[in-house]
PDB file with SEQRES, HELIX, SHEET and CRYST1 records, atoms N, CA, C and O in Angstrom:
SEQRES   1 A   66  MET ALA GLN ALA LYS ALA GLU GLY ASN MET LYS ILE THR          
SEQRES   2 A   66  LEU VAL LYS SER VAL ILE GLY TYR ASN GLN ASP VAL ARG          
SEQRES   3 A   66  GLU THR ALA LYS SER LEU GLY LEU GLY LYS LEU ASN SER          
SEQRES   4 A   66  SER VAL VAL GLN ALA LYS THR PRO ASP ILE LEU GLY LYS          
SEQRES   5 A   66  VAL ARG ARG ILE ALA HIS LEU VAL THR VAL GLU ASP VAL          
SEQRES   6 A   66  GLN                                                          
HELIX    1 AA1 GLN A   23  SER A   31  1                                   9    
HELIX    2 AA2 PRO A   47  ARG A   55  1                                   9    
SHEET    1 AA1 3 SER A  40  ALA A  44  0                                        
SHEET    2 AA1 3 ASN A   9  LEU A  14 -1                                        
SHEET    3 AA1 3 VAL A  60  VAL A  65 -1                                        
CRYST1    1.000    1.000    1.000  90.00  90.00  90.00 P 1           1          
ATOM      1  N   MET A   1       8.843  72.216 -16.722  1.00  0.00           N  
ATOM      2  CA  MET A   1      10.155  72.088 -17.218  1.00  0.00           C  
ATOM      3  C   MET A   1      10.876  70.915 -16.639  1.00  0.00           C  
ATOM      4  O   MET A   1      11.570  70.984 -15.625  1.00  0.00           O  
ATOM      5  N   ALA A   2      10.664  69.797 -17.368  1.00  0.00           N  
ATOM      6  CA  ALA A   2      11.240  68.562 -16.876  1.00  0.00           C  
ATOM      7  C   ALA A   2      12.564  68.410 -17.615  1.00  0.00           C  
ATOM      8  O   ALA A   2      12.661  68.622 -18.824  1.00  0.00           O  
ATOM      9  N   GLN A   3      13.552  68.044 -16.859  1.00  0.00           N  
ATOM     10  CA  GLN A   3      14.890  67.898 -17.471  1.00  0.00           C  
ATOM     11  C   GLN A   3      15.123  66.368 -17.834  1.00  0.00           C  
ATOM     12  O   GLN A   3      14.786  65.485 -17.046  1.00  0.00           O  
ATOM     13  N   ALA A   4      15.682  66.107 -18.992  1.00  0.00           N  
ATOM     14  CA  ALA A   4      16.000  64.682 -19.377  1.00  0.00           C  
ATOM     15  C   ALA A   4      16.997  64.222 -18.315  1.00  0.00           C  
ATOM     16  O   ALA A   4      17.922  64.945 -17.944  1.00  0.00           O  
ATOM     17  N   LYS A   5      16.773  62.977 -17.835  1.00  0.00           N  
ATOM     18  CA  LYS A   5      17.709  62.314 -16.967  1.00  0.00           C  
ATOM     19  C   LYS A   5      18.870  61.709 -17.691  1.00  0.00           C  
ATOM     20  O   LYS A   5      18.644  60.921 -18.609  1.00  0.00           O  
ATOM     21  N   ALA A   6      20.126  62.023 -17.344  1.00  0.00           N  
ATOM     22  CA  ALA A   6      21.311  61.322 -17.936  1.00  0.00           C  
ATOM     23  C   ALA A   6      21.340  59.969 -17.305  1.00  0.00           C  
ATOM     24  O   ALA A   6      21.140  59.903 -16.092  1.00  0.00           O  
ATOM     25  N   GLU A   7      21.567  58.886 -17.991  1.00  0.00           N  
ATOM     26  CA  GLU A   7      21.497  57.563 -17.436  1.00  0.00           C  
ATOM     27  C   GLU A   7      22.990  57.011 -17.469  1.00  0.00           C  
ATOM     28  O   GLU A   7      23.815  57.354 -18.316  1.00  0.00           O  
ATOM     29  N   GLY A   8      23.215  56.157 -16.488  1.00  0.00           N  
ATOM     30  CA  GLY A   8      24.583  55.565 -16.451  1.00  0.00           C  
ATOM     31  C   GLY A   8      25.336  56.059 -15.376  1.00  0.00           C  
ATOM     32  O   GLY A   8      24.860  56.879 -14.591  1.00  0.00           O  
ATOM     33  N   ASN A   9      26.545  55.594 -15.277  1.00  0.00           N  
ATOM     34  CA  ASN A   9      27.552  55.945 -14.249  1.00  0.00           C  
ATOM     35  C   ASN A   9      28.780  56.522 -14.946  1.00  0.00           C  
ATOM     36  O   ASN A   9      29.048  56.359 -16.137  1.00  0.00           O  
ATOM     37  N   MET A  10      29.498  57.220 -14.053  1.00  0.00           N  
ATOM     38  CA  MET A  10      30.817  57.790 -14.640  1.00  0.00           C  
ATOM     39  C   MET A  10      31.905  57.635 -13.541  1.00  0.00           C  
ATOM     40  O   MET A  10      31.613  57.722 -12.348  1.00  0.00           O  
ATOM     41  N   LYS A  11      33.174  57.403 -13.981  1.00  0.00           N  
ATOM     42  CA  LYS A  11      34.278  57.298 -13.015  1.00  0.00           C  
ATOM     43  C   LYS A  11      34.904  58.758 -13.123  1.00  0.00           C  
ATOM     44  O   LYS A  11      35.183  59.275 -14.205  1.00  0.00           O  
ATOM     45  N   ILE A  12      35.079  59.320 -11.982  1.00  0.00           N  
ATOM     46  CA  ILE A  12      35.655  60.641 -11.729  1.00  0.00           C  
ATOM     47  C   ILE A  12      37.025  60.474 -11.033  1.00  0.00           C  
ATOM     48  O   ILE A  12      37.105  59.955  -9.920  1.00  0.00           O  
ATOM     49  N   THR A  13      38.124  60.935 -11.729  1.00  0.00           N  
ATOM     50  CA  THR A  13      39.447  60.728 -11.120  1.00  0.00           C  
ATOM     51  C   THR A  13      40.115  62.172 -10.925  1.00  0.00           C  
ATOM     52  O   THR A  13      40.170  62.966 -11.864  1.00  0.00           O  
ATOM     53  N   LEU A  14      40.606  62.458  -9.684  1.00  0.00           N  
ATOM     54  CA  LEU A  14      41.218  63.752  -9.393  1.00  0.00           C  
ATOM     55  C   LEU A  14      42.613  63.639 -10.023  1.00  0.00           C  
ATOM     56  O   LEU A  14      43.385  62.796  -9.565  1.00  0.00           O  
ATOM     57  N   VAL A  15      43.010  64.467 -11.090  1.00  0.00           N  
ATOM     58  CA  VAL A  15      44.385  64.257 -11.659  1.00  0.00           C  
ATOM     59  C   VAL A  15      45.297  65.515 -11.449  1.00  0.00           C  
ATOM     60  O   VAL A  15      46.476  65.561 -11.800  1.00  0.00           O  
ATOM     61  N   LYS A  16      44.581  66.578 -10.808  1.00  0.00           N  
ATOM     62  CA  LYS A  16      45.453  67.769 -10.473  1.00  0.00           C  
ATOM     63  C   LYS A  16      44.987  68.237  -9.011  1.00  0.00           C  
ATOM     64  O   LYS A  16      43.818  68.238  -8.626  1.00  0.00           O  
ATOM     65  N   SER A  17      46.026  68.608  -8.316  1.00  0.00           N  
ATOM     66  CA  SER A  17      45.765  68.974  -6.901  1.00  0.00           C  
ATOM     67  C   SER A  17      44.847  70.218  -6.707  1.00  0.00           C  
ATOM     68  O   SER A  17      44.815  71.129  -7.535  1.00  0.00           O  
ATOM     69  N   VAL A  18      44.148  70.206  -5.637  1.00  0.00           N  
ATOM     70  CA  VAL A  18      43.377  71.340  -5.352  1.00  0.00           C  
ATOM     71  C   VAL A  18      44.103  72.492  -4.578  1.00  0.00           C  
ATOM     72  O   VAL A  18      43.563  73.557  -4.277  1.00  0.00           O  
ATOM     73  N   ILE A  19      45.331  72.159  -4.308  1.00  0.00           N  
ATOM     74  CA  ILE A  19      46.192  73.193  -3.564  1.00  0.00           C  
ATOM     75  C   ILE A  19      46.318  74.406  -4.506  1.00  0.00           C  
ATOM     76  O   ILE A  19      46.625  74.313  -5.694  1.00  0.00           O  
ATOM     77  N   GLY A  20      46.038  75.599  -3.826  1.00  0.00           N  
ATOM     78  CA  GLY A  20      46.144  76.834  -4.669  1.00  0.00           C  
ATOM     79  C   GLY A  20      44.846  77.309  -5.213  1.00  0.00           C  
ATOM     80  O   GLY A  20      44.742  78.414  -5.745  1.00  0.00           O  
ATOM     81  N   TYR A  21      43.828  76.457  -5.078  1.00  0.00           N  
ATOM     82  CA  TYR A  21      42.439  76.916  -5.609  1.00  0.00           C  
ATOM     83  C   TYR A  21      41.609  77.264  -4.425  1.00  0.00           C  
ATOM     84  O   TYR A  21      41.845  76.815  -3.303  1.00  0.00           O  
ATOM     85  N   ASN A  22      40.608  78.092  -4.708  1.00  0.00           N  
ATOM     86  CA  ASN A  22      39.799  78.658  -3.536  1.00  0.00           C  
ATOM     87  C   ASN A  22      39.023  77.572  -2.836  1.00  0.00           C  
ATOM     88  O   ASN A  22      38.995  76.432  -3.301  1.00  0.00           O  
ATOM     89  N   GLN A  23      38.388  77.905  -1.720  1.00  0.00           N  
ATOM     90  CA  GLN A  23      37.583  76.982  -0.884  1.00  0.00           C  
ATOM     91  C   GLN A  23      36.481  76.255  -1.629  1.00  0.00           C  
ATOM     92  O   GLN A  23      36.224  75.072  -1.405  1.00  0.00           O  
ATOM     93  N   ASP A  24      35.827  77.003  -2.533  1.00  0.00           N  
ATOM     94  CA  ASP A  24      34.657  76.450  -3.181  1.00  0.00           C  
ATOM     95  C   ASP A  24      35.090  75.307  -4.111  1.00  0.00           C  
ATOM     96  O   ASP A  24      34.366  74.314  -4.192  1.00  0.00           O  
ATOM     97  N   VAL A  25      36.190  75.386  -4.796  1.00  0.00           N  
ATOM     98  CA  VAL A  25      36.824  74.344  -5.524  1.00  0.00           C  
ATOM     99  C   VAL A  25      37.148  73.160  -4.670  1.00  0.00           C  
ATOM    100  O   VAL A  25      36.891  72.037  -5.101  1.00  0.00           O  
ATOM    101  N   ARG A  26      37.687  73.320  -3.504  1.00  0.00           N  
ATOM    102  CA  ARG A  26      38.181  72.310  -2.615  1.00  0.00           C  
ATOM    103  C   ARG A  26      36.817  71.570  -2.168  1.00  0.00           C  
ATOM    104  O   ARG A  26      36.714  70.347  -2.266  1.00  0.00           O  
ATOM    105  N   GLU A  27      35.851  72.326  -1.707  1.00  0.00           N  
ATOM    106  CA  GLU A  27      34.661  71.684  -1.188  1.00  0.00           C  
ATOM    107  C   GLU A  27      33.895  70.907  -2.260  1.00  0.00           C  
ATOM    108  O   GLU A  27      33.241  69.901  -1.989  1.00  0.00           O  
ATOM    109  N   THR A  28      34.007  71.420  -3.490  1.00  0.00           N  
ATOM    110  CA  THR A  28      33.247  70.697  -4.573  1.00  0.00           C  
ATOM    111  C   THR A  28      33.938  69.331  -4.830  1.00  0.00           C  
ATOM    112  O   THR A  28      33.276  68.306  -4.992  1.00  0.00           O  
ATOM    113  N   ALA A  29      35.293  69.355  -4.861  1.00  0.00           N  
ATOM    114  CA  ALA A  29      35.935  68.020  -4.919  1.00  0.00           C  
ATOM    115  C   ALA A  29      35.644  67.074  -3.809  1.00  0.00           C  
ATOM    116  O   ALA A  29      35.392  65.888  -4.023  1.00  0.00           O  
ATOM    117  N   LYS A  30      35.679  67.597  -2.635  1.00  0.00           N  
ATOM    118  CA  LYS A  30      35.358  66.745  -1.395  1.00  0.00           C  
ATOM    119  C   LYS A  30      33.895  66.297  -1.394  1.00  0.00           C  
ATOM    120  O   LYS A  30      33.612  65.222  -0.866  1.00  0.00           O  
ATOM    121  N   SER A  31      32.970  67.043  -1.942  1.00  0.00           N  
ATOM    122  CA  SER A  31      31.623  66.622  -2.010  1.00  0.00           C  
ATOM    123  C   SER A  31      31.381  65.541  -2.991  1.00  0.00           C  
ATOM    124  O   SER A  31      30.426  64.782  -2.826  1.00  0.00           O  
ATOM    125  N   LEU A  32      32.207  65.416  -4.036  1.00  0.00           N  
ATOM    126  CA  LEU A  32      32.246  64.347  -5.000  1.00  0.00           C  
ATOM    127  C   LEU A  32      32.878  63.078  -4.434  1.00  0.00           C  
ATOM    128  O   LEU A  32      32.772  62.011  -5.040  1.00  0.00           O  
ATOM    129  N   GLY A  33      33.505  63.178  -3.327  1.00  0.00           N  
ATOM    130  CA  GLY A  33      34.213  62.020  -2.757  1.00  0.00           C  
ATOM    131  C   GLY A  33      35.577  61.868  -3.099  1.00  0.00           C  
ATOM    132  O   GLY A  33      36.165  60.800  -2.931  1.00  0.00           O  
ATOM    133  N   LEU A  34      36.173  62.997  -3.624  1.00  0.00           N  
ATOM    134  CA  LEU A  34      37.626  62.982  -4.059  1.00  0.00           C  
ATOM    135  C   LEU A  34      38.491  63.564  -2.926  1.00  0.00           C  
ATOM    136  O   LEU A  34      38.223  64.647  -2.405  1.00  0.00           O  
ATOM    137  N   GLY A  35      39.504  62.829  -2.579  1.00  0.00           N  
ATOM    138  CA  GLY A  35      40.365  63.306  -1.573  1.00  0.00           C  
ATOM    139  C   GLY A  35      41.744  63.633  -2.077  1.00  0.00           C  
ATOM    140  O   GLY A  35      42.065  64.760  -2.453  1.00  0.00           O  
ATOM    141  N   LYS A  36      42.587  62.530  -2.064  1.00  0.00           N  
ATOM    142  CA  LYS A  36      43.955  62.724  -2.527  1.00  0.00           C  
ATOM    143  C   LYS A  36      43.968  62.682  -4.003  1.00  0.00           C  
ATOM    144  O   LYS A  36      42.977  62.385  -4.671  1.00  0.00           O  
ATOM    145  N   LEU A  37      45.205  63.010  -4.521  1.00  0.00           N  
ATOM    146  CA  LEU A  37      45.457  63.079  -5.813  1.00  0.00           C  
ATOM    147  C   LEU A  37      45.354  61.605  -6.396  1.00  0.00           C  
ATOM    148  O   LEU A  37      45.802  60.643  -5.773  1.00  0.00           O  
ATOM    149  N   ASN A  38      44.793  61.503  -7.513  1.00  0.00           N  
ATOM    150  CA  ASN A  38      44.524  60.129  -8.280  1.00  0.00           C  
ATOM    151  C   ASN A  38      43.426  59.346  -7.573  1.00  0.00           C  
ATOM    152  O   ASN A  38      43.223  58.188  -7.937  1.00  0.00           O  
ATOM    153  N   SER A  39      42.779  59.822  -6.700  1.00  0.00           N  
ATOM    154  CA  SER A  39      41.683  59.086  -6.145  1.00  0.00           C  
ATOM    155  C   SER A  39      40.402  59.080  -7.171  1.00  0.00           C  
ATOM    156  O   SER A  39      40.169  60.040  -7.905  1.00  0.00           O  
ATOM    157  N   SER A  40      39.696  58.037  -7.143  1.00  0.00           N  
ATOM    158  CA  SER A  40      38.567  57.899  -8.146  1.00  0.00           C  
ATOM    159  C   SER A  40      37.277  57.523  -7.429  1.00  0.00           C  
ATOM    160  O   SER A  40      37.330  56.824  -6.417  1.00  0.00           O  
ATOM    161  N   VAL A  41      36.158  57.947  -7.903  1.00  0.00           N  
ATOM    162  CA  VAL A  41      34.910  57.618  -7.456  1.00  0.00           C  
ATOM    163  C   VAL A  41      33.901  57.270  -8.629  1.00  0.00           C  
ATOM    164  O   VAL A  41      34.036  57.887  -9.685  1.00  0.00           O  
ATOM    165  N   VAL A  42      32.971  56.390  -8.520  1.00  0.00           N  
ATOM    166  CA  VAL A  42      32.019  56.120  -9.462  1.00  0.00           C  
ATOM    167  C   VAL A  42      30.777  56.811  -8.936  1.00  0.00           C  
ATOM    168  O   VAL A  42      30.351  56.572  -7.806  1.00  0.00           O  
ATOM    169  N   GLN A  43      30.137  57.766  -9.855  1.00  0.00           N  
ATOM    170  CA  GLN A  43      28.908  58.462  -9.513  1.00  0.00           C  
ATOM    171  C   GLN A  43      27.966  58.219 -10.634  1.00  0.00           C  
ATOM    172  O   GLN A  43      28.324  57.885 -11.764  1.00  0.00           O  
ATOM    173  N   ALA A  44      26.632  58.423 -10.219  1.00  0.00           N  
ATOM    174  CA  ALA A  44      25.555  58.377 -11.207  1.00  0.00           C  
ATOM    175  C   ALA A  44      25.587  59.758 -11.953  1.00  0.00           C  
ATOM    176  O   ALA A  44      26.044  60.775 -11.432  1.00  0.00           O  
ATOM    177  N   LYS A  45      25.060  59.704 -13.221  1.00  0.00           N  
ATOM    178  CA  LYS A  45      25.093  60.870 -14.033  1.00  0.00           C  
ATOM    179  C   LYS A  45      23.742  61.651 -13.761  1.00  0.00           C  
ATOM    180  O   LYS A  45      22.730  61.579 -14.457  1.00  0.00           O  
ATOM    181  N   THR A  46      23.902  62.348 -12.710  1.00  0.00           N  
ATOM    182  CA  THR A  46      22.623  63.169 -12.294  1.00  0.00           C  
ATOM    183  C   THR A  46      22.971  64.698 -12.670  1.00  0.00           C  
ATOM    184  O   THR A  46      24.147  65.004 -12.869  1.00  0.00           O  
ATOM    185  N   PRO A  47      21.980  65.618 -12.762  1.00  0.00           N  
ATOM    186  CA  PRO A  47      22.322  66.993 -13.009  1.00  0.00           C  
ATOM    187  C   PRO A  47      23.274  67.611 -11.953  1.00  0.00           C  
ATOM    188  O   PRO A  47      24.140  68.431 -12.257  1.00  0.00           O  
ATOM    189  N   ASP A  48      23.051  67.150 -10.656  1.00  0.00           N  
ATOM    190  CA  ASP A  48      23.758  67.686  -9.497  1.00  0.00           C  
ATOM    191  C   ASP A  48      25.278  67.331  -9.753  1.00  0.00           C  
ATOM    192  O   ASP A  48      26.133  68.214  -9.695  1.00  0.00           O  
ATOM    193  N   ILE A  49      25.578  66.081 -10.024  1.00  0.00           N  
ATOM    194  CA  ILE A  49      26.992  65.496 -10.148  1.00  0.00           C  
ATOM    195  C   ILE A  49      27.542  66.132 -11.375  1.00  0.00           C  
ATOM    196  O   ILE A  49      28.693  66.566 -11.343  1.00  0.00           O  
ATOM    197  N   LEU A  50      26.812  66.227 -12.466  1.00  0.00           N  
ATOM    198  CA  LEU A  50      27.382  66.709 -13.696  1.00  0.00           C  
ATOM    199  C   LEU A  50      27.730  68.279 -13.477  1.00  0.00           C  
ATOM    200  O   LEU A  50      28.725  68.716 -14.054  1.00  0.00           O  
ATOM    201  N   GLY A  51      27.025  69.062 -12.743  1.00  0.00           N  
ATOM    202  CA  GLY A  51      27.295  70.358 -12.433  1.00  0.00           C  
ATOM    203  C   GLY A  51      28.526  70.579 -11.703  1.00  0.00           C  
ATOM    204  O   GLY A  51      29.277  71.515 -11.977  1.00  0.00           O  
ATOM    205  N   LYS A  52      28.769  69.687 -10.722  1.00  0.00           N  
ATOM    206  CA  LYS A  52      30.012  69.651  -9.858  1.00  0.00           C  
ATOM    207  C   LYS A  52      31.203  69.279 -10.653  1.00  0.00           C  
ATOM    208  O   LYS A  52      32.279  69.846 -10.461  1.00  0.00           O  
ATOM    209  N   VAL A  53      31.039  68.264 -11.618  1.00  0.00           N  
ATOM    210  CA  VAL A  53      32.131  67.976 -12.438  1.00  0.00           C  
ATOM    211  C   VAL A  53      32.553  69.117 -13.409  1.00  0.00           C  
ATOM    212  O   VAL A  53      33.731  69.340 -13.690  1.00  0.00           O  
ATOM    213  N   ARG A  54      31.484  69.829 -13.906  1.00  0.00           N  
ATOM    214  CA  ARG A  54      31.794  70.830 -14.807  1.00  0.00           C  
ATOM    215  C   ARG A  54      32.432  72.021 -14.014  1.00  0.00           C  
ATOM    216  O   ARG A  54      33.222  72.748 -14.617  1.00  0.00           O  
ATOM    217  N   ARG A  55      32.165  72.246 -12.811  1.00  0.00           N  
ATOM    218  CA  ARG A  55      32.842  73.248 -12.050  1.00  0.00           C  
ATOM    219  C   ARG A  55      34.291  72.987 -11.795  1.00  0.00           C  
ATOM    220  O   ARG A  55      35.073  73.929 -11.672  1.00  0.00           O  
ATOM    221  N   ILE A  56      34.680  71.735 -11.712  1.00  0.00           N  
ATOM    222  CA  ILE A  56      36.073  71.365 -11.424  1.00  0.00           C  
ATOM    223  C   ILE A  56      36.723  70.581 -12.600  1.00  0.00           C  
ATOM    224  O   ILE A  56      37.607  69.749 -12.394  1.00  0.00           O  
ATOM    225  N   ALA A  57      36.250  70.880 -13.846  1.00  0.00           N  
ATOM    226  CA  ALA A  57      36.605  70.098 -15.074  1.00  0.00           C  
ATOM    227  C   ALA A  57      38.110  70.173 -15.337  1.00  0.00           C  
ATOM    228  O   ALA A  57      38.703  69.286 -15.952  1.00  0.00           O  
ATOM    229  N   HIS A  58      38.685  71.231 -14.864  1.00  0.00           N  
ATOM    230  CA  HIS A  58      40.175  71.458 -15.077  1.00  0.00           C  
ATOM    231  C   HIS A  58      41.048  70.588 -14.141  1.00  0.00           C  
ATOM    232  O   HIS A  58      42.265  70.531 -14.318  1.00  0.00           O  
ATOM    233  N   LEU A  59      40.417  69.894 -13.122  1.00  0.00           N  
ATOM    234  CA  LEU A  59      41.133  69.087 -12.151  1.00  0.00           C  
ATOM    235  C   LEU A  59      40.851  67.595 -12.262  1.00  0.00           C  
ATOM    236  O   LEU A  59      41.535  66.761 -11.670  1.00  0.00           O  
ATOM    237  N   VAL A  60      39.821  67.291 -13.041  1.00  0.00           N  
ATOM    238  CA  VAL A  60      39.419  65.812 -13.121  1.00  0.00           C  
ATOM    239  C   VAL A  60      39.440  65.287 -14.497  1.00  0.00           C  
ATOM    240  O   VAL A  60      39.424  66.023 -15.484  1.00  0.00           O  
ATOM    241  N   THR A  61      39.479  63.915 -14.547  1.00  0.00           N  
ATOM    242  CA  THR A  61      39.130  63.242 -15.811  1.00  0.00           C  
ATOM    243  C   THR A  61      37.812  62.426 -15.595  1.00  0.00           C  
ATOM    244  O   THR A  61      37.514  61.992 -14.482  1.00  0.00           O  
ATOM    245  N   VAL A  62      37.087  62.247 -16.633  1.00  0.00           N  
ATOM    246  CA  VAL A  62      35.821  61.546 -16.504  1.00  0.00           C  
ATOM    247  C   VAL A  62      35.716  60.390 -17.533  1.00  0.00           C  
ATOM    248  O   VAL A  62      35.997  60.580 -18.716  1.00  0.00           O  
ATOM    249  N   GLU A  63      35.329  59.253 -17.084  1.00  0.00           N  
ATOM    250  CA  GLU A  63      35.121  58.091 -17.926  1.00  0.00           C  
ATOM    251  C   GLU A  63      33.747  57.480 -17.854  1.00  0.00           C  
ATOM    252  O   GLU A  63      33.220  57.482 -16.741  1.00  0.00           O  
ATOM    253  N   ASP A  64      33.092  56.964 -18.847  1.00  0.00           N  
ATOM    254  CA  ASP A  64      31.885  56.330 -18.680  1.00  0.00           C  
ATOM    255  C   ASP A  64      32.096  54.916 -18.175  1.00  0.00           C  
ATOM    256  O   ASP A  64      33.028  54.218 -18.577  1.00  0.00           O  
ATOM    257  N   VAL A  65      31.213  54.520 -17.294  1.00  0.00           N  
ATOM    258  CA  VAL A  65      31.320  53.183 -16.672  1.00  0.00           C  
ATOM    259  C   VAL A  65      29.877  52.529 -16.868  1.00  0.00           C  
ATOM    260  O   VAL A  65      28.838  53.181 -16.760  1.00  0.00           O  
ATOM    261  N   GLN A  66      29.927  51.246 -17.149  1.00  0.00           N  
ATOM    262  CA  GLN A  66      28.670  50.501 -17.427  1.00  0.00           C  
ATOM    263  C   GLN A  66      28.195  49.892 -16.166  1.00  0.00           C  
ATOM    264  O   GLN A  66      27.162  49.222 -16.155  1.00  0.00           O  
TER     265      GLN A  66                                                      
END                                                                             
C-alpha cells in the first residue's frame, strides 16, 4: 500500500487562538511550529503534516507556496 506523495510546500498561519481548546490541539499547533497568533510556517506537504493541519483546520489558514 504505497501512498502517493503530495509535492510542494504550504504556508500555514495560525488565525485563531488555541486558548480554550484541549491539550491535544495545543500540542498539534506547537508541533507544526505555530506559537503566537498570526505566526506562519512553511512546511512540506507530507502525509504527517497534512494530517496535523486537518486536525486543527478550524484554527489555521493554508496557502500553497512554490
